[in-house]
C-alpha positions as CSV (number, residue, x, y, z in Angstrom):
1,X,0.0,0.0,0.0
2,X,1.5,3.4,-1.0
3,X,0.6,5.3,2.3
4,X,1.8,2.6,4.7
5,X,4.8,3.4,6.9
6,X,7.3,0.6,6.3
7,X,9.7,1.8,9.0
8,X,7.2,1.4,11.8
9,X,7.4,-1.7,13.9
10,X,4.8,-4.3,13.0
11,X,4.0,-5.2,16.7
12,X,0.7,-3.9,18.1
13,X,0.8,-1.5,21.1
14,X,-1.1,-2.0,24.3
15,X,-4.1,0.4,24.6
16,X,-3.6,3.2,27.1
17,X,-5.5,2.8,30.4
18,X,-8.6,4.9,30.9
19,X,-9.0,7.4,33.6
20,X,-6.4,9.4,35.5
21,X,-3.4,7.7,37.1
22,X,-3.2,8.9,40.7
23,X,0.2,8.8,42.4
24,X,0.5,5.7,44.6
25,X,0.6,6.4,48.4
26,X,-1.0,9.9,48.3
27,X,-4.0,10.0,50.5
28,X,-4.9,13.7,50.8
29,X,-8.6,14.2,51.7
30,X,-10.6,15.4,48.7
31,X,-12.2,18.2,50.7
32,X,-8.8,19.8,51.2
33,X,-7.7,19.5,47.6
34,X,-10.7,21.2,46.2
35,X,-11.4,24.9,45.6
36,X,-15.1,24.8,44.8
37,X,-17.1,27.6,43.0
38,X,-18.9,28.4,46.3
39,X,-15.5,29.5,47.7
40,X,-14.9,32.0,44.8
41,X,-16.2,35.4,43.9
42,X,-17.3,35.1,40.3
43,X,-19.5,38.1,39.4
44,X,-18.5,41.7,38.9
45,X,-21.2,42.9,41.3
46,X,-19.6,40.8,44.1
47,X,-16.2,42.3,43.5
48,X,-17.7,45.8,43.3
49,X,-19.5,45.3,46.7
50,X,-16.2,44.3,48.3
51,X,-14.4,47.3,46.9
52,X,-17.2,49.8,47.7
53,X,-18.3,48.5,51.2
54,X,-15.2,46.7,52.5
55,X,-12.1,47.5,54.3
56,X,-8.6,47.5,52.8
57,X,-5.2,46.3,54.0
58,X,-1.9,46.9,52.2
59,X,1.3,45.0,52.0
60,X,4.4,45.3,49.8
61,X,3.2,42.6,47.3
62,X,-0.6,42.7,47.7
63,X,-3.6,44.7,48.7
64,X,-6.6,42.9,50.2
65,X,-10.1,44.1,50.3
66,X,-12.6,42.3,52.6
67,X,-16.2,42.6,53.9
68,X,-18.6,40.3,55.7
69,X,-20.7,38.2,53.4
70,X,-23.2,36.7,55.9
71,X,-22.4,33.2,54.7
72,X,-20.8,30.3,56.5
73,X,-17.9,30.2,54.1
74,X,-15.2,32.7,53.1
75,X,-14.9,33.4,49.4
76,X,-11.9,34.6,47.4
77,X,-11.6,36.8,44.3
78,X,-8.4,37.8,42.6
79,X,-7.8,40.7,40.2
80,X,-4.5,41.0,38.5
81,X,-4.0,44.3,36.6
82,X,-2.3,44.2,33.2
83,X,0.6,46.3,34.4
84,X,1.8,43.4,36.5
85,X,2.7,41.5,33.3
86,X,1.5,39.4,30.4
87,X,-1.3,36.9,30.4
88,X,1.0,33.9,31.3
89,X,2.4,35.7,34.4
90,X,-1.0,37.0,35.5
91,X,-2.4,33.5,35.3
92,X,0.5,32.1,37.2
93,X,0.1,34.7,40.0
94,X,-3.6,33.8,40.2
95,X,-2.9,30.1,40.5
96,X,-0.3,30.8,43.3
97,X,-2.7,33.0,45.2
98,X,-5.6,30.5,44.9
99,X,-3.2,27.8,46.2
100,X,-2.2,29.8,49.2
101,X,-5.9,30.3,50.0
102,X,-6.7,26.7,49.4
103,X,-3.9,25.4,51.6
104,X,-4.8,27.8,54.5
105,X,-8.6,27.8,54.4
106,X,-8.8,26.4,57.9
107,X,-6.8,29.3,59.2
108,X,-9.0,32.0,57.6
109,X,-12.1,33.1,59.6
110,X,-15.3,32.1,57.9
111,X,-17.9,34.6,56.7
112,X,-15.8,37.0,54.5
113,X,-15.6,38.0,50.9
114,X,-11.9,38.8,50.1
115,X,-10.5,40.3,47.0
116,X,-6.7,40.2,46.4
117,X,-4.9,42.7,44.2
118,X,-1.3,41.8,43.5
119,X,1.3,44.4,42.8
120,X,4.2,44.5,40.3
121,X,7.0,42.1,41.3
122,X,4.7,39.6,43.1
123,X,5.6,37.0,40.4
124,X,9.2,36.9,41.6
125,X,8.3,36.4,45.3
126,X,9.0,32.9,46.8
127,X,5.9,31.0,47.6
128,X,6.6,31.0,51.4
129,X,6.9,34.8,51.4
130,X,3.7,35.1,49.4
131,X,1.9,32.8,51.8
132,X,3.1,34.9,54.9
133,X,2.1,38.2,53.3
134,X,-1.3,36.9,52.2
135,X,-2.1,35.4,55.6
136,X,-1.1,38.6,57.3
137,X,-3.5,40.6,55.1
138,X,-6.5,38.3,55.7
139,X,-9.0,39.3,58.4
140,X,-8.0,37.8,61.7
141,X,-11.4,37.5,63.3
142,X,-14.8,36.4,62.2
143,X,-17.1,39.2,61.0
144,X,-19.2,40.9,63.6
145,X,-22.7,39.6,64.1
146,X,-25.3,41.5,62.2
147,X,-27.4,43.9,64.2
148,X,-31.0,43.7,63.4
149,X,-32.5,47.0,62.5
150,X,-35.9,47.7,63.8
151,X,-38.0,50.4,62.2
152,X,-40.6,52.3,64.3
153,X,-44.1,51.7,63.2
């Protein structure tokens, strides 16, 4: 046959196994490995509410905005401005910040919406330094209980 590859070995290859191959011996609970959508700020209005109504903390690598969300879970949003770098660098920064949050979720008080704004140079910061900075900027206590407003009748 004219289109047949004569240099190729004539023995058949074994089919590749289906599914993902997990490393042997790794038993990390699935709840710790995940970063579900309910733990993220996704909509522009949610980000705006945090910026407009929240408090701000600054650090050399990051600025953090946070406000109580009235939910049992803390949610994270990340905005990386174009001036920080190209798309590849911005996406890498977002992945690193999400990973810091994911690994330290049990140390962050519940009930907050948090938006992180990285600054220039954050892409060159070692992961450990980034983790310390980000944990320092997170709120240290749970949000205050909501005070019920009563209107006179």
